[in-house]
C-alpha positions as CSV (number, residue, x, y, z in Angstrom):
1,M,0.1,0.0,-0.2
2,R,1.6,3.1,-1.1
3,N,0.8,6.6,0.5
4,Q,-0.7,9.4,-1.4
5,P,2.1,11.8,-3.3
6,G,2.9,14.7,-0.6
7,Y,2.0,12.5,2.2
8,G,2.9,14.5,5.4
9,Q,6.2,12.7,6.1
10,P,8.1,12.2,7.9
11,Q,6.0,13.6,10.6
12,Y,2.3,12.2,9.2
13,G,0.4,15.4,10.3
14,G,2.7,18.2,11.7
15,Q,1.9,21.0,14.4
16,P,-0.1,23.8,13.3
17,P,1.4,27.0,12.7
18,T,2.5,29.6,15.6
19,G,-0.8,31.2,17.1
20,Q,-3.3,28.6,16.1
21,L,-4.8,26.2,18.2
22,E,-2.3,23.3,19.2
23,M,-4.2,20.2,20.7
24,G,-3.0,16.8,20.5
25,H,-1.7,15.1,17.4
26,G,-1.2,18.5,15.0
27,P,-4.4,20.3,15.5
28,Y,-6.5,17.5,16.7
29,P,-8.1,18.1,20.1
30,N,-6.9,16.1,23.0
31,I,-9.3,13.7,25.0
32,P,-9.5,16.3,28.5
33,I,-8.5,14.4,31.3
34,G,-9.3,14.7,35.2
35,G,-10.9,17.6,37.2
36,G,-14.5,18.0,38.0
37,V,-17.6,18.1,36.2
38,S,-18.7,22.3,35.9
39,P,-22.4,23.1,36.9
40,Q,-22.6,24.2,33.1
41,V,-21.9,20.5,31.9
42,Q,-24.2,19.2,34.8
43,Q,-27.0,21.5,33.4
44,W,-26.4,20.5,29.6
45,F,-26.0,16.6,30.6
46,R,-29.6,16.8,32.1
47,A,-31.0,18.6,29.4
48,V,-29.7,16.0,26.5
49,D,-30.6,13.0,29.0
50,K,-34.3,13.1,27.7
51,D,-35.2,10.0,29.7
52,Q,-33.2,11.3,32.8
53,S,-31.6,7.4,32.8
54,G,-28.1,9.4,34.0
55,F,-26.6,8.1,30.5
56,I,-26.8,9.5,27.1
57,T,-26.7,7.8,23.8
58,A,-25.9,8.5,20.3
59,A,-29.5,9.3,19.5
60,E,-30.0,11.7,22.7
61,L,-26.8,13.1,21.6
62,K,-27.9,13.9,18.1
63,G,-30.6,15.5,19.2
64,A,-28.7,17.8,20.9
65,L,-26.0,18.9,18.7
66,V,-26.7,20.6,15.7
67,N,-24.1,22.3,12.9
68,A,-23.9,26.0,11.2
69,Q,-27.1,25.2,8.8
70,G,-29.3,24.1,11.8
71,Q,-29.2,20.2,10.9
72,S,-28.5,17.7,13.6
73,F,-25.2,16.0,13.5
74,S,-25.0,13.2,11.4
75,D,-25.3,9.5,13.2
76,T,-21.5,8.8,12.0
77,A,-20.6,11.5,14.0
78,C,-22.6,11.1,17.1
79,N,-21.9,7.4,17.2
80,L,-18.1,8.1,16.8
81,M,-18.0,10.7,19.7
82,I,-20.0,8.3,22.0
83,G,-17.5,5.5,20.9
84,M,-14.7,7.8,21.8
85,F,-15.6,8.7,25.3
86,D,-17.5,5.3,26.1
87,K,-14.8,3.7,28.2
88,D,-16.7,0.9,29.7
89,R,-18.4,0.2,26.3
90,T,-22.2,0.4,27.0
91,G,-22.9,2.7,24.0
92,T,-23.9,5.4,26.4
93,I,-21.8,7.8,28.3
94,N,-21.9,9.2,31.8
95,V,-21.9,12.8,33.1
96,E,-17.9,12.4,33.6
97,E,-17.4,11.3,30.2
98,F,-20.0,13.7,28.4
99,D,-18.0,16.5,30.2
100,K,-14.8,15.2,28.0
101,L,-16.8,15.2,25.1
102,Y,-18.3,18.6,25.7
103,T,-14.7,20.0,25.9
104,Y,-13.5,18.0,22.9
105,V,-16.7,19.1,20.6
106,N,-16.0,22.7,21.7
107,Q,-12.2,22.4,20.7
108,W,-13.3,20.9,17.6
109,L,-15.4,24.0,16.8
110,T,-12.5,26.4,17.5
111,V,-10.2,24.3,14.9
112,F,-13.2,24.2,12.5
113,K,-13.9,28.0,13.1
114,T,-9.9,28.8,12.2
115,Y,-10.2,26.9,8.6
116,D,-13.8,28.4,7.9
117,V,-12.3,31.6,6.7
118,D,-15.3,33.0,5.2
119,Q,-17.3,31.8,8.3
120,S,-19.8,30.4,6.1
121,G,-20.5,27.4,8.3
122,H,-19.0,25.1,5.7
123,I,-15.3,24.1,4.6
124,E,-15.1,24.6,0.9
125,E,-12.6,22.6,-1.2
126,Q,-9.6,25.5,-1.2
127,E,-10.2,25.8,2.7
128,L,-10.1,22.2,3.1
129,S,-6.8,22.1,1.1
130,K,-5.4,24.3,3.8
131,A,-6.6,22.7,6.6
132,M,-5.1,19.9,5.7
133,S,-1.8,21.3,4.9
134,Q,-1.7,22.9,7.8
135,M,-2.0,19.8,9.4
136,G,1.0,18.5,8.0
137,F,-0.8,16.8,4.7
138,R,0.6,17.7,1.3
139,F,-2.5,16.1,-0.5
140,T,-3.0,16.5,-4.1
141,P,-5.9,18.7,-5.1
142,E,-7.5,15.3,-6.9
143,F,-7.4,13.4,-3.0
144,I,-9.2,17.3,-1.6
145,N,-11.5,16.8,-4.1
146,F,-12.5,13.3,-3.5
147,L,-12.5,14.1,0.2
148,I,-14.9,16.9,-0.5
149,K,-17.2,14.8,-2.9
150,R,-17.4,11.9,-0.1
151,S,-18.3,14.0,2.6
152,D,-20.9,15.9,0.4
153,P,-21.4,14.5,-3.0
154,K,-24.3,17.1,-3.9
155,D,-23.1,20.4,-2.9
156,G,-19.2,19.6,-2.3
157,R,-18.6,21.2,1.0
158,V,-18.1,20.1,4.8
159,S,-20.2,20.9,7.5
160,V,-18.4,20.8,11.2
161,D,-19.8,17.3,11.9
162,Q,-18.3,15.8,9.0
163,F,-15.2,17.7,9.3
164,I,-14.9,15.7,12.7
165,V,-15.5,12.7,11.2
166,L,-13.2,13.2,8.3
167,C,-10.1,14.1,10.5
168,V,-10.7,11.6,12.8
169,Q,-10.7,8.9,10.3
170,I,-7.6,10.8,8.6
171,Q,-5.9,10.5,11.9
172,R,-6.7,7.0,12.4
173,F,-5.5,5.7,9.1
174,T,-2.5,7.8,9.8
175,E,-1.4,6.5,12.8
176,A,-1.7,2.8,11.5
177,F,0.1,4.0,8.5
178,R,2.8,5.3,10.9
179,V,3.2,2.1,12.8
180,R,3.9,0.0,9.6
181,D,6.2,2.6,8.0
182,T,9.4,1.3,9.8
183,Q,11.8,3.0,7.4
184,Q,10.1,6.5,7.8
185,N,9.7,6.8,3.9
186,G,6.0,7.1,3.4
187,T,5.8,3.9,1.8
188,V,4.6,0.5,3.5
189,T,4.3,-3.1,1.9
190,I,1.4,-4.4,3.6
191,A,-0.1,-8.0,3.8
192,F,-3.9,-8.3,2.6
193,E,-5.0,-9.2,6.1
194,D,-3.1,-6.8,7.6
195,F,-4.5,-4.0,4.9
196,L,-7.9,-5.7,5.6
197,N,-7.5,-5.2,9.5
198,V,-6.5,-1.6,9.6
199,A,-9.1,-0.6,7.0
200,L,-11.8,-2.1,9.0
201,S,-10.3,-1.5,12.7
202,C,-10.1,2.6,11.4
203,S,-13.1,3.0,9.1
204,I,-15.9,4.7,11.3
């Protein structure tokens, strides 16, 4: 399996330029740890927890999150975020896990606004190209176009929930590739079953 031309080697996604939000792997937000849950977060948790079960499902989360167009976050994005913070694998998150997700979503909103230069609430092709470049990926225009069309075949633009899913998926594949790129030259030789393992484990 060979990387795309200009893959961000050897760093596989660099740090953002000075003055930009720097969180985690490149501009990807850190998953916060520790600390108590603020009253504001507890209040929002109770509002999202429609059945008052003490836990939030992906469906309840979807009912609470909207993008700039007033549309609910996609099922894919909500399932992804619940899965990232559901440490006991129950398919739900408690208030402490929700606190981390709340911080994470707000960090992603800040990242998204950094790249949404025209403040349209969407990232268009040119903005996505710049975002990926600043994250350390030197993707070809053709591959950027593929990412845009994959996220939104109709209008060719990326909403904040699509942007989160796209970046997390690229991050997962990047980390899987980096482990196998033992020579750090941007190229790997991979067995078919290992390729399937990467594809299935990294897909969202």
